Residue frames as a rotation matrix with the C-alpha (Angstrom) as fourth column:
MET 1
-0.272 -0.390 0.880 -22.92
0.513 -0.832 -0.210 -7.24
0.814 0.394 0.426 -3.97
ASP 2
0.655 0.554 0.514 -25.04
-0.198 -0.530 0.824 -6.04
0.729 -0.642 -0.238 -0.98
SER 3
0.868 -0.389 -0.309 -22.72
0.479 0.489 0.729 -8.12
-0.133 -0.781 0.610 1.33
CYS 4
-0.010 -0.924 0.383 -19.71
0.931 -0.148 -0.333 -6.48
0.364 0.353 0.862 -0.33
CYS 5
-0.021 0.097 0.995 -21.04
0.039 -0.994 0.098 -2.96
0.999 0.041 0.017 0.42
GLU 6
0.906 0.406 0.124 -21.90
-0.129 -0.014 0.991 -3.87
0.404 -0.914 0.040 3.94
ASN 7
0.595 -0.741 -0.313 -18.42
0.799 0.503 0.329 -5.24
-0.087 -0.446 0.891 4.60
LYS 8
-0.310 -0.726 0.614 -16.78
0.705 -0.609 -0.364 -2.11
0.638 0.320 0.701 3.12
ALA 9
0.301 0.456 0.838 -18.99
-0.219 -0.822 0.526 0.14
0.928 -0.342 -0.148 5.31
GLY 10
0.971 0.088 -0.223 -18.07
0.181 0.340 0.923 -1.87
0.157 -0.936 0.315 8.34
GLU 11
0.168 -0.985 -0.028 -14.34
0.979 0.170 -0.113 -1.68
0.116 -0.009 0.993 7.57
LEU 12
-0.211 -0.187 0.959 -14.66
0.277 -0.953 -0.125 2.17
0.937 0.240 0.253 7.15
ALA 13
0.713 0.543 0.443 -16.49
-0.272 -0.367 0.889 2.43
0.646 -0.755 -0.114 10.52
GLN 14
0.811 -0.465 -0.355 -13.75
0.580 0.556 0.595 0.45
-0.079 -0.689 0.721 12.25
LEU 15
-0.132 -0.868 0.478 -11.10
0.871 -0.331 -0.362 2.65
0.473 0.369 0.800 10.66
ARG 16
0.026 0.210 0.977 -12.77
-0.067 -0.975 0.211 5.75
0.997 -0.071 -0.011 11.96
GLY 17
0.930 0.367 0.014 -13.18
-0.058 0.108 0.992 4.38
0.363 -0.924 0.122 15.35
ALA 18
0.462 -0.843 -0.276 -9.53
0.886 0.429 0.175 3.48
-0.029 -0.325 0.945 15.56
GLN 19
-0.292 -0.547 0.785 -8.57
0.588 -0.750 -0.303 6.91
0.754 0.373 0.540 14.36
ALA 20
0.477 0.511 0.715 -10.73
-0.263 -0.693 0.671 8.60
0.839 -0.508 -0.196 17.02
LYS 21
0.935 -0.098 -0.341 -9.16
0.348 0.438 0.829 6.53
0.068 -0.894 0.443 19.69
VAL 22
-0.015 -1.000 0.023 -5.61
0.996 -0.017 -0.089 7.55
0.089 0.022 0.996 18.70
LEU 23
-0.190 -0.058 0.980 -6.62
0.294 -0.956 0.000 11.15
0.937 0.289 0.199 18.39
TYR 24
0.806 0.537 0.247 -7.93
-0.070 -0.329 0.942 11.25
0.587 -0.777 -0.228 21.87
TRP 25
0.619 -0.692 -0.370 -4.70
0.756 0.399 0.519 9.87
-0.212 -0.601 0.770 23.22
VAL 26
-0.364 -0.824 0.433 -2.48
0.892 -0.442 -0.090 12.36
0.266 0.354 0.897 21.30
LEU 27
0.247 0.462 0.852 -4.88
0.081 -0.886 0.457 15.22
0.966 -0.043 -0.256 22.29
GLY 28
0.975 0.146 -0.167 -4.37
0.166 0.016 0.986 14.36
0.146 -0.989 -0.009 26.00
ILE 29
0.250 -0.963 -0.105 -0.58
0.954 0.226 0.196 14.20
-0.165 -0.149 0.975 25.53
ASN 30
-0.391 -0.448 0.804 -0.29
0.696 -0.716 -0.060 17.46
0.602 0.536 0.592 23.71
GLY 31
0.505 0.633 0.586 -2.69
0.048 -0.699 0.714 19.31
0.862 -0.332 -0.383 26.04
SER 32
0.889 -0.241 -0.390 -0.71
0.435 0.175 0.883 18.16
-0.145 -0.955 0.261 29.11
MET 33
-0.041 -0.994 0.097 2.66
0.983 -0.023 0.184 19.03
-0.181 0.103 0.978 27.52
PHE 34
0.077 0.080 0.994 1.46
0.504 -0.863 0.030 22.52
0.860 0.499 -0.107 26.48
VAL 35
0.904 0.334 0.266 0.82
-0.047 -0.540 0.840 23.44
0.425 -0.772 -0.473 30.08
ILE 36
0.735 -0.653 -0.184 4.05
0.506 0.347 0.790 21.96
-0.452 -0.673 0.585 31.38
GLU 37
-0.118 -0.802 0.586 6.23
0.992 -0.121 0.034 23.38
0.044 0.585 0.810 28.53
PHE 38
0.317 0.296 0.901 4.62
0.409 -0.900 0.152 26.81
0.856 0.320 -0.406 28.64
VAL 39
0.998 0.054 0.021 5.13
-0.002 -0.339 0.941 27.21
0.058 -0.939 -0.339 32.40
ALA 40
0.434 -0.901 -0.012 8.71
0.705 0.331 0.627 25.97
-0.561 -0.281 0.779 32.10
GLY 41
-0.116 -0.476 0.872 9.51
0.899 -0.423 -0.111 28.28
0.421 0.771 0.477 29.13
TRP 42
0.623 0.337 0.705 8.08
0.101 -0.929 0.355 31.28
0.775 -0.150 -0.613 30.94
LEU 43
0.957 -0.278 -0.082 10.08
0.062 -0.081 0.995 30.51
-0.283 -0.957 -0.060 34.17
ILE 44
0.198 -0.944 0.264 13.32
0.794 0.312 0.522 29.74
-0.576 0.106 0.811 32.30
GLY 45
0.315 -0.127 -0.941 12.96
-0.299 -0.954 0.029 32.59
-0.901 0.272 -0.338 29.84
SER 46
-0.666 -0.568 0.483 13.31
0.181 0.505 0.844 30.34
-0.724 0.649 -0.233 26.68
THR 47
-0.195 0.593 -0.782 11.80
-0.868 -0.476 -0.145 31.49
-0.458 0.650 0.607 23.42
ALA 48
-0.651 -0.111 -0.751 12.28
-0.592 0.694 0.410 28.06
0.475 0.712 -0.518 21.93
LEU 49
-0.912 0.374 -0.166 10.41
0.399 0.720 -0.568 26.34
-0.093 -0.584 -0.806 24.75
LEU 50
-0.349 0.832 -0.431 7.55
-0.174 -0.509 -0.843 28.90
-0.921 -0.219 0.323 24.57
ALA 51
-0.296 0.230 -0.927 7.45
-0.952 -0.150 0.267 28.39
-0.077 0.961 0.264 20.78
ASP 52
-0.841 -0.031 -0.540 7.29
-0.169 0.963 0.208 24.59
0.514 0.266 -0.815 21.26
SER 53
-0.790 0.602 -0.115 4.57
0.334 0.266 -0.904 24.97
-0.514 -0.753 -0.411 23.89
LEU 54
-0.142 0.731 -0.668 2.49
-0.660 -0.573 -0.486 27.04
-0.738 0.372 0.564 21.46
ASP 55
-0.564 -0.078 -0.822 3.05
-0.732 0.507 0.454 24.24
0.382 0.858 -0.343 19.00
MET 56
-0.939 0.286 -0.192 1.62
0.343 0.824 -0.450 21.79
0.029 -0.488 -0.872 21.53
PHE 57
-0.455 0.808 -0.374 -1.40
-0.034 -0.436 -0.899 24.11
-0.890 -0.397 0.226 21.95
GLY 58
-0.240 0.292 -0.926 -1.83
-0.930 -0.342 0.133 24.41
-0.278 0.893 0.354 18.20
ASP 59
-0.808 -0.131 -0.575 -1.67
-0.349 0.892 0.286 20.66
0.475 0.432 -0.767 17.89
ALA 60
-0.805 0.591 -0.048 -4.32
0.367 0.432 -0.824 20.18
-0.466 -0.681 -0.565 20.59
THR 61
-0.173 0.764 -0.622 -6.55
-0.489 -0.615 -0.619 22.46
-0.855 0.197 0.480 18.62
VAL 62
-0.469 -0.087 -0.879 -5.79
-0.874 0.189 0.447 20.58
0.127 0.978 -0.165 15.47
TYR 63
-0.980 0.042 -0.194 -6.77
0.078 0.980 -0.184 17.28
0.182 -0.195 -0.964 17.09
VAL 64
-0.507 0.849 -0.149 -10.02
0.106 -0.110 -0.988 18.65
-0.855 -0.517 -0.034 18.34
LEU 65
-0.020 0.455 -0.891 -10.86
-0.828 -0.507 -0.240 19.77
-0.560 0.733 0.387 14.82
THR 66
-0.709 -0.259 -0.656 -9.76
-0.603 0.705 0.373 16.48
0.366 0.660 -0.656 13.31
LEU 67
-0.920 0.388 0.045 -12.08
0.277 0.729 -0.625 14.66
-0.276 -0.563 -0.779 15.77
TYR 68
-0.205 0.864 -0.461 -14.93
-0.323 -0.504 -0.801 16.97
-0.924 -0.015 0.382 14.82
ALA 69
0.044 0.198 -0.979 -14.47
-0.976 -0.200 -0.084 16.28
-0.212 0.960 0.185 11.12
LEU 70
-0.707 -0.598 0.377 -13.72
-0.522 0.801 0.292 12.55
-0.477 0.010 -0.879 11.46
HIS 71
-0.573 0.608 0.549 -17.20
0.546 0.783 -0.298 11.16
-0.611 0.129 -0.781 10.75
ARG 72
0.269 0.697 -0.665 -18.33
-0.082 -0.671 -0.737 14.00
-0.960 0.253 -0.124 8.46
SER 73
0.925 0.195 0.326 -18.26
0.297 0.167 -0.940 14.61
-0.238 0.966 0.097 4.72
ASP 74
0.095 -0.901 0.424 -15.23
0.995 0.081 -0.050 15.09
0.011 0.427 0.904 2.54
ARG 75
0.135 -0.025 0.990 -16.06
0.383 -0.921 -0.076 18.77
0.914 0.390 -0.115 2.26
THR 76
0.914 0.230 0.335 -16.29
-0.219 -0.415 0.883 19.22
0.342 -0.880 -0.329 5.99
ARG 77
0.687 -0.723 -0.079 -12.96
0.577 0.476 0.664 17.51
-0.442 -0.501 0.744 6.52
ALA 78
-0.045 -0.655 0.754 -11.35
0.897 -0.359 -0.258 19.71
0.439 0.665 0.604 3.90
GLY 79
0.483 0.327 0.812 -12.84
0.013 -0.930 0.366 22.76
0.875 -0.166 -0.454 5.68
ALA 80
0.983 -0.166 -0.077 -11.42
0.097 0.113 0.989 21.55
-0.156 -0.980 0.127 9.01
ALA 81
0.218 -0.946 0.239 -7.96
0.961 0.251 0.119 21.23
-0.173 0.204 0.964 7.33
LEU 82
0.016 -0.220 0.975 -8.23
0.528 -0.827 -0.195 24.81
0.849 0.518 0.102 6.16
VAL 83
0.839 0.289 0.462 -9.01
-0.235 -0.573 0.785 25.99
0.491 -0.767 -0.412 9.68
LYS 84
0.759 -0.636 -0.140 -6.04
0.533 0.484 0.694 24.00
-0.374 -0.602 0.706 10.95
SER 85
0.001 -0.802 0.598 -3.76
0.959 -0.168 -0.227 25.68
0.282 0.574 0.769 8.45
LEU 86
0.368 0.182 0.912 -4.98
0.048 -0.983 0.177 29.11
0.928 -0.021 -0.371 9.66
PHE 87
0.994 -0.045 0.097 -4.09
-0.097 0.004 0.995 28.20
-0.045 -0.999 -0.001 13.24
MET 88
0.412 -0.903 0.120 -0.65
0.858 0.429 0.283 27.13
-0.307 -0.014 0.952 12.06
PHE 89
0.060 -0.330 0.942 -0.18
0.603 -0.741 -0.298 30.55
0.796 0.586 0.154 10.31
VAL 90
0.736 0.305 0.604 -1.23
-0.229 -0.728 0.646 32.43
0.637 -0.614 -0.466 13.42
PHE 91
0.921 -0.389 -0.023 1.08
0.160 0.324 0.932 30.50
-0.356 -0.862 0.361 15.72
GLY 92
0.248 -0.860 0.446 3.98
0.965 0.175 -0.197 30.92
0.092 0.479 0.873 13.30
LEU 93
0.131 -0.106 0.986 3.56
0.303 -0.942 -0.141 34.60
0.944 0.317 -0.092 13.25
ALA 94
0.924 0.227 0.307 3.24
-0.227 -0.319 0.920 34.69
0.307 -0.920 -0.243 17.11
VAL 95
0.706 -0.703 -0.087 6.48
0.608 0.538 0.584 32.85
-0.364 -0.465 0.807 17.55
ILE 96
0.005 -0.647 0.763 8.25
0.830 -0.423 -0.364 35.24
0.558 0.635 0.535 15.11
ALA 97
0.506 0.264 0.821 7.03
-0.097 -0.928 0.358 38.21
0.857 -0.261 -0.444 17.21
GLU 98
0.995 -0.076 0.060 8.24
-0.045 0.190 0.981 36.52
-0.086 -0.979 0.186 20.43
ALA 99
0.463 -0.870 0.167 11.58
0.878 0.477 0.050 35.75
-0.123 0.123 0.985 18.96
VAL 100
0.040 -0.380 0.924 12.12
0.468 -0.810 -0.353 39.41
0.883 0.447 0.146 17.73
HIS 101
0.723 0.263 0.639 11.11
-0.356 -0.651 0.671 40.68
0.592 -0.712 -0.377 21.19
LYS 102
0.914 -0.401 -0.067 13.49
0.303 0.562 0.770 38.27
-0.271 -0.724 0.635 22.97
SER 103
0.236 -0.886 0.398 16.41
0.947 0.117 -0.301 39.31
0.220 0.448 0.867 20.77
MET 104
0.044 -0.183 0.982 16.01
0.120 -0.975 -0.187 42.86
0.992 0.126 -0.021 21.84
VAL 105
0.120 0.041 0.992 15.26
-0.814 -0.567 0.122 42.61
0.568 -0.823 -0.034 25.56
GLY 106
0.862 0.360 -0.357 15.64
-0.177 0.874 0.453 38.96
0.475 -0.327 0.817 26.63
SER 107
0.217 -0.786 0.578 18.14
-0.936 0.001 0.353 37.22
-0.278 -0.618 -0.736 28.85
VAL 108
-0.488 -0.487 -0.724 20.04
-0.680 0.733 -0.035 33.98
0.547 0.475 -0.689 28.42
PRO 109
0.619 0.785 0.001 17.86
-0.621 0.488 0.613 30.94
0.482 -0.380 0.790 29.45
GLU 110
0.009 -0.567 0.824 19.05
-0.823 0.463 0.328 28.27
-0.567 -0.681 -0.463 31.80
ALA 111
-0.289 -0.271 -0.918 20.49
-0.908 0.382 0.173 25.63
0.304 0.884 -0.356 29.49
GLY 112
-0.980 -0.195 0.046 20.10
-0.198 0.909 -0.367 22.57
0.030 -0.369 -0.929 31.72
ALA 113
-0.431 0.897 0.096 16.40
-0.023 0.095 -0.995 23.10
-0.902 -0.432 -0.020 32.43
MET 114
0.177 0.436 -0.883 15.72
-0.871 -0.349 -0.347 23.97
-0.459 0.830 0.318 28.83
GLY 115
-0.621 -0.463 -0.633 17.41
-0.708 0.677 0.200 20.66
0.336 0.572 -0.748 27.68
ILE 116
-0.933 0.240 0.266 15.44
-0.005 0.733 -0.680 18.61
-0.359 -0.636 -0.683 30.15
MET 117
-0.039 0.980 -0.195 12.13
-0.233 -0.198 -0.952 20.06
-0.972 0.008 0.236 29.00
GLY 118
0.021 0.023 -1.000 13.10
-0.992 -0.126 -0.023 19.66
-0.126 0.992 0.020 25.40
LEU 119
-0.864 -0.368 -0.343 13.86
-0.417 0.906 0.078 15.93
0.282 0.210 -0.936 25.94
LEU 120
-0.690 0.692 0.213 10.58
0.147 0.423 -0.894 15.44
-0.709 -0.586 -0.394 27.78
ALA 121
0.179 0.683 -0.708 8.72
-0.620 -0.481 -0.620 17.12
-0.764 0.550 0.337 24.92
LEU 122
-0.383 -0.430 -0.817 10.62
-0.918 0.274 0.287 14.96
0.100 0.860 -0.500 22.42
ALA 123
-0.988 0.063 0.142 9.63
0.015 0.948 -0.318 11.69
-0.155 -0.312 -0.937 24.25
ALA 124
-0.250 0.968 0.026 5.94
0.012 0.030 -0.999 12.75
-0.968 -0.249 -0.019 24.34
ASN 125
0.270 0.344 -0.899 5.85
-0.814 -0.417 -0.404 13.69
-0.514 0.841 0.167 20.60
THR 126
-0.737 -0.537 -0.410 7.64
-0.671 0.651 0.354 10.52
0.077 0.536 -0.841 19.62
ILE 127
-0.764 0.530 0.367 4.81
0.252 0.770 -0.586 8.53
-0.593 -0.355 -0.722 21.16
CYS 128
0.207 0.864 -0.459 2.29
-0.208 -0.419 -0.884 10.66
-0.956 0.278 0.092 19.24
PHE 129
-0.109 -0.318 -0.942 4.17
-0.958 -0.218 0.185 10.26
-0.264 0.923 -0.281 16.03
ILE 130
-0.966 -0.257 0.024 4.32
-0.250 0.956 0.150 6.50
-0.062 0.139 -0.988 16.29
MET 131
-0.462 0.858 0.224 0.57
0.294 0.386 -0.874 6.34
-0.837 -0.338 -0.431 17.08
LEU 132
0.387 0.658 -0.646 -0.33
-0.322 -0.560 -0.764 8.44
-0.864 0.503 -0.005 14.07
LEU 133
-0.533 -0.808 -0.252 2.13
-0.525 0.082 0.847 6.90
-0.664 0.583 -0.468 11.64
ARG 134
-0.773 0.226 0.592 -0.22
0.460 0.843 0.278 4.19
-0.436 0.487 -0.756 10.24
TYR 135
0.219 0.976 0.022 -2.96
0.784 -0.162 -0.600 6.76
-0.581 0.149 -0.800 9.54
ARG 136
-0.370 -0.515 -0.773 -0.81
0.095 -0.849 0.521 9.29
-0.924 0.120 0.363 7.66
SER 137
-0.985 -0.030 -0.169 -2.34
-0.167 -0.058 0.984 8.28
-0.040 0.998 0.052 4.30
ALA 138
-0.559 0.819 0.128 -5.91
0.681 0.542 -0.494 7.62
-0.473 -0.189 -0.860 5.39
ASP 139
0.474 0.612 0.633 -7.23
0.863 -0.467 -0.194 11.02
0.177 0.638 -0.750 4.17
LEU 140
-0.002 -0.508 0.861 -6.29
0.272 -0.829 -0.488 14.74
0.962 0.233 0.140 3.99
ASN 141
0.710 0.329 0.622 -7.53
-0.465 -0.443 0.766 15.36
0.528 -0.834 -0.161 7.60
MET 142
0.943 -0.328 0.050 -5.30
0.177 0.625 0.760 12.67
-0.281 -0.708 0.648 9.08
ARG 143
0.298 -0.865 0.403 -2.39
0.868 0.070 -0.492 13.64
0.398 0.496 0.772 6.88
SER 144
0.285 -0.109 0.952 -2.53
-0.097 -0.992 -0.084 17.21
0.954 -0.068 -0.293 8.12
THR 145
0.896 0.160 0.413 -2.53
-0.421 0.016 0.907 15.79
0.138 -0.987 0.081 11.65
TRP 146
0.736 -0.672 0.074 0.43
0.656 0.737 0.164 13.57
-0.165 -0.072 0.984 11.00
LEU 147
0.234 -0.618 0.750 2.32
0.535 -0.562 -0.630 16.51
0.812 0.549 0.199 9.50
CYS 148
0.571 0.044 0.820 1.87
-0.527 -0.746 0.406 18.44
0.630 -0.664 -0.403 12.77
SER 149
0.946 -0.234 0.226 3.31
-0.050 0.582 0.812 15.51
-0.321 -0.779 0.539 14.70
ARG 150
0.464 -0.815 0.348 6.26
0.865 0.331 -0.377 15.24
0.192 0.476 0.858 12.35
ASN 151
0.305 -0.311 0.900 6.89
0.057 -0.937 -0.343 19.00
0.951 0.156 -0.269 12.80
ASP 152
0.916 0.130 0.380 6.78
-0.369 -0.104 0.924 18.48
0.159 -0.986 -0.048 16.58
LEU 153
0.774 -0.631 0.054 9.65
0.557 0.719 0.416 16.07
-0.301 -0.291 0.908 16.45
ILE 154
0.160 -0.688 0.707 11.76
0.763 -0.369 -0.531 18.46
0.627 0.624 0.466 14.37
ALA 155
0.379 0.063 0.923 11.01
-0.265 -0.948 0.174 21.28
0.887 -0.311 -0.342 16.73
ASN 156
0.981 -0.011 0.192 11.80
-0.185 0.227 0.956 19.26
-0.055 -0.974 0.221 19.86
ILE 157
0.439 -0.889 0.133 15.21
0.898 0.440 -0.025 18.12
-0.036 0.130 0.991 18.46
SER 158
0.034 -0.502 0.864 16.00
0.467 -0.757 -0.458 21.74
0.884 0.419 0.209 17.65
VAL 159
0.742 0.279 0.609 15.10
-0.389 -0.561 0.731 22.80
0.546 -0.780 -0.308 21.15
VAL 160
0.911 -0.413 0.005 17.47
0.301 0.670 0.678 20.22
-0.283 -0.616 0.735 22.57
LEU 161
0.153 -0.852 0.500 20.26
0.948 -0.017 -0.319 21.32
0.280 0.523 0.805 20.22
ALA 162
0.300 0.027 0.953 19.53
0.098 -0.995 -0.003 24.94
0.949 0.095 -0.302 21.17
ALA 163
0.980 0.107 0.165 19.92
-0.161 -0.042 0.986 24.10
0.113 -0.993 -0.024 24.80
ILE 164
0.527 -0.847 0.068 23.27
0.809 0.525 0.265 22.55
-0.260 -0.084 0.962 24.16
ALA 165
0.004 -0.544 0.839 24.42
0.757 -0.546 -0.357 25.61
0.653 0.637 0.410 22.15
VAL 166
0.639 0.306 0.705 23.21
-0.164 -0.842 0.514 28.02
0.751 -0.445 -0.488 24.86
GLY 167
0.970 -0.241 -0.027 25.08
0.120 0.381 0.917 26.05
-0.211 -0.892 0.399 27.44
VAL 168
0.276 -0.888 0.367 28.29
0.957 0.288 -0.024 26.07
-0.084 0.357 0.930 25.31
THR 169
-0.256 -0.407 0.877 28.25
0.694 -0.709 -0.126 29.69
0.673 0.576 0.464 24.14
GLY 170
-0.500 0.149 -0.853 26.37
0.768 -0.379 -0.516 31.42
-0.400 -0.913 0.075 27.00
SER 171
-0.966 0.172 -0.195 24.47
-0.248 -0.832 0.495 33.38
-0.077 0.527 0.846 24.39
LEU 172
-0.187 0.967 0.174 20.68
-0.174 0.141 -0.975 33.75
-0.967 -0.213 0.142 23.90
TRP 173
-0.262 0.114 -0.958 20.98
-0.904 -0.378 0.202 33.63
-0.339 0.919 0.202 20.08
PRO 174
-0.965 -0.011 -0.261 20.68
-0.116 0.914 0.389 29.82
0.235 0.405 -0.884 19.66
ASP 175
-0.566 0.821 -0.074 17.39
0.529 0.292 -0.797 30.04
-0.633 -0.490 -0.599 21.57
VAL 176
-0.062 0.510 -0.858 16.18
-0.396 -0.802 -0.447 32.92
-0.916 0.312 0.252 19.36
ILE 177
-0.612 -0.274 -0.741 17.33
-0.787 0.123 0.605 31.21
-0.075 0.954 -0.291 16.14
VAL 178
-0.950 0.312 0.011 15.52
0.311 0.949 -0.042 28.01
-0.024 -0.037 -0.999 17.03
GLY 179
-0.287 0.909 -0.302 12.37
0.325 -0.204 -0.924 29.89
-0.901 -0.363 -0.237 17.77
LEU 180
-0.075 0.190 -0.979 12.47
-0.775 -0.629 -0.063 31.57
-0.627 0.754 0.195 14.35
ALA 181
-0.866 -0.281 -0.413 13.14
-0.481 0.691 0.540 28.12
0.134 0.666 -0.734 12.68
ILE 182
-0.758 0.644 0.102 10.14
0.518 0.689 -0.506 26.62
-0.396 -0.331 -0.856 14.34
ALA 183
-0.067 0.707 -0.704 8.09
-0.154 -0.705 -0.693 29.56
-0.986 0.063 0.156 13.18
ALA 184
-0.378 -0.183 -0.908 9.30
-0.897 -0.171 0.408 29.03
-0.230 0.968 -0.100 9.59
LEU 185
-0.996 0.028 -0.080 8.34
0.010 0.976 0.217 25.36
0.085 0.216 -0.973 9.84
PHE 186
-0.355 0.920 -0.167 4.86
0.377 -0.023 -0.926 26.33
-0.855 -0.392 -0.339 11.04
LEU 187
0.022 0.342 -0.940 4.43
-0.570 -0.768 -0.292 28.71
-0.821 0.542 0.178 8.07
HIS 188
-0.721 -0.353 -0.597 5.67
-0.693 0.386 0.609 26.16
0.015 0.852 -0.523 5.50
SER 189
-0.920 0.387 0.067 3.39
0.374 0.915 -0.151 23.39
-0.120 -0.114 -0.986 6.77
ALA 190
-0.233 0.888 -0.396 0.48
0.204 -0.354 -0.913 25.78
-0.951 -0.293 -0.099 6.88
TRP 191
-0.187 0.044 -0.981 0.99
-0.855 -0.499 0.141 26.79
-0.484 0.865 0.131 3.26
GLN 192
-0.926 -0.234 -0.298 1.23
-0.347 0.839 0.419 23.10
0.152 0.491 -0.858 2.34
VAL 193
-0.735 0.677 0.033 -1.89
0.540 0.615 -0.575 21.99
-0.410 -0.405 -0.817 4.16
SER 194
-0.139 0.748 -0.649 -3.92
-0.125 -0.663 -0.738 25.01
-0.982 -0.022 0.186 3.06
GLY 195
-0.478 -0.086 -0.874 -3.17
-0.848 -0.214 0.485 24.40
-0.229 0.973 0.029 -0.62
GLU 196
-0.960 0.104 -0.260 -4.13
0.023 0.954 0.298 20.77
0.279 0.280 -0.918 -0.43
ALA 197
-0.586 0.776 -0.233 -7.25
0.553 0.173 -0.815 21.49
-0.592 -0.607 -0.531 1.64
TRP 198
-0.287 0.468 -0.836 -8.43
-0.480 -0.825 -0.297 24.29
-0.829 0.316 0.461 -0.66
GLY 199
-0.682 0.001 -0.732 -8.17
-0.700 0.288 0.653 21.98
0.212 0.958 -0.195 -3.66
ALA 200
-0.900 0.357 -0.250 -10.07
0.394 0.911 -0.119 19.22
0.185 -0.206 -0.961 -1.81
TRP 201
-0.471 0.767 -0.435 -12.75
0.277 -0.340 -0.899 21.60
-0.837 -0.544 -0.053 -0.50
ARG 202
-0.333 0.324 -0.886 -13.37
-0.794 -0.604 0.077 22.96
-0.510 0.728 0.458 -4.08
GLY 203
-0.692 -0.073 -0.718 -13.50
-0.603 0.606 0.519 19.47
0.397 0.792 -0.463 -5.49
ALA 204
-0.920 0.390 -0.034 -15.79
0.319 0.698 -0.641 18.02
-0.226 -0.601 -0.767 -2.84
LYS 205
-0.448 0.853 0.268 -19.55
0.365 -0.100 0.926 17.81
0.816 0.513 -0.266 -3.52
PRO 206
-0.739 0.239 0.630 -21.58
-0.631 -0.574 -0.522 19.99
0.237 -0.784 0.574 -1.07
VAL 207
-0.873 0.483 -0.067 -24.12
0.469 0.793 -0.390 18.10
-0.136 -0.372 -0.918 1.07
MET 208
-0.658 0.685 0.311 -27.55
-0.113 -0.499 0.859 18.79
0.744 0.531 0.406 -0.25
ALA 209
-0.510 0.504 0.697 -30.51
-0.859 -0.253 -0.446 19.42
-0.049 -0.826 0.562 2.03
THR 210
0.550 0.722 -0.421 -32.19
-0.740 0.654 0.155 16.22
0.387 0.226 0.894 0.67
ASP 211
-0.020 -0.663 -0.748 -29.12
0.035 0.747 -0.663 14.24
0.999 -0.039 0.008 1.77
ALA 212
-0.859 -0.342 0.382 -29.09
-0.309 -0.248 -0.918 15.79
0.409 -0.906 0.107 5.13
ALA 213
-0.165 0.897 0.410 -32.81
-0.979 -0.096 -0.182 14.92
-0.124 -0.431 0.894 5.59
ARG 214
-0.105 0.152 -0.983 -32.39
-0.507 0.842 0.185 11.34
0.856 0.517 -0.011 4.59
PRO 215
0.787 0.421 0.450 -33.72
-0.573 0.232 0.786 9.07
0.226 -0.877 0.424 7.38
SER 216
-0.148 -0.913 0.381 -31.08
-0.982 0.181 0.052 7.38
-0.116 -0.367 -0.923 9.49
SER 217
0.305 0.279 0.910 -32.76
-0.269 0.942 -0.198 4.03
-0.913 -0.185 0.363 8.96
GLU 218
0.960 -0.011 -0.281 -31.81
-0.275 0.169 -0.946 4.17
0.058 0.985 0.160 5.29
PRO 219
0.595 -0.792 0.135 -28.56
0.713 0.598 0.367 2.11
-0.372 -0.123 0.920 4.72
ALA 220
0.464 -0.510 -0.724 -25.60
-0.292 -0.860 0.419 4.41
-0.837 0.017 -0.548 4.31
ASN 221
-0.591 -0.799 0.116 -24.20
-0.181 0.271 0.945 2.12
-0.786 0.537 -0.305 1.64
GLU 222
0.336 0.832 0.441 -27.34
0.401 0.297 -0.867 2.17
-0.852 0.468 -0.234 -0.58
THR 223
0.767 -0.046 -0.640 -25.91
-0.484 -0.697 -0.530 4.72
-0.422 0.716 -0.557 -2.92
CYS 224
-0.315 -0.948 -0.045 -22.72
-0.813 0.245 0.529 2.73
-0.490 0.204 -0.847 -3.23
CYS 225
-0.486 0.147 0.862 -24.64
0.156 0.985 -0.080 -0.40
-0.860 0.096 -0.501 -4.15
LYS 226
0.688 0.705 -0.173 -26.44
-0.004 -0.235 -0.972 1.44
-0.726 0.669 -0.159 -7.03
ALA 227
0.501 -0.640 -0.582 -23.11
-0.858 -0.281 -0.430 1.81
0.111 0.715 -0.691 -8.69
ARG 228
0.928 -0.026 0.371 -22.38
-0.109 0.935 0.338 -1.90
-0.355 -0.354 0.865 -8.71
SER 229
0.758 -0.649 0.063 -19.35
0.414 0.404 -0.816 -1.67
0.504 0.644 0.575 -10.90
SER 230
-0.141 -0.871 0.471 -17.41
-0.060 -0.467 -0.882 0.51
0.988 -0.153 0.014 -8.43
CYS 231
0.803 0.552 0.225 -18.93
-0.240 -0.046 0.970 -0.50
0.546 -0.833 0.095 -5.11
CYS 232
0.915 -0.382 -0.132 -15.94
0.365 0.640 0.676 -2.51
-0.173 -0.666 0.725 -3.92
GLN 233
0.300 -0.862 0.409 -13.20
0.489 -0.229 -0.842 -0.33
0.819 0.453 0.353 -5.17
């Protein structure tokens, strides 16, 4: 039974290590794409690109929080998911404000450059999505991260379609409409994640001072082995 618990603890440690490696990669990709897409959106005058770049920035923040919570308690991971949902709410409202402003005073963006940047962002987020796919059911923290990646793909495809529509119609409205759609996606996902995270946070047992003061030399799986009937579940 002791061997069983040790094997289970080793498997969990390997899983966390693999998750961290993937998260570092997607953090680097999203951080780089935020800078590239924000500058391009600003120069081109595209609300959809600016919204997508803010999505990249929000995702980079999400990955940092996920890495922070990766090796911590269930309650801490649920709290990190709540913070991530707050970021998603804020970015959704910011995109709505930008879309409203653009509809009143903005000009028509350059469709060709907008489409190229949309395709570049789509390629980058497809890589992130594939890397995160196998961990989407690992825990609430990784699920919320995977949802962000899935939303990115939807937003990127929308940006490309908006660029085509802008080129065909010569109007700024496809760009504005896509910006609002991305914002709505942000808000929906934020509501979904916050609901799940709040339930998990309330249901998780707080870390007691005696647990925090436990010597590091004490095997982490000792508690598991005391409950012999459920150790290997």
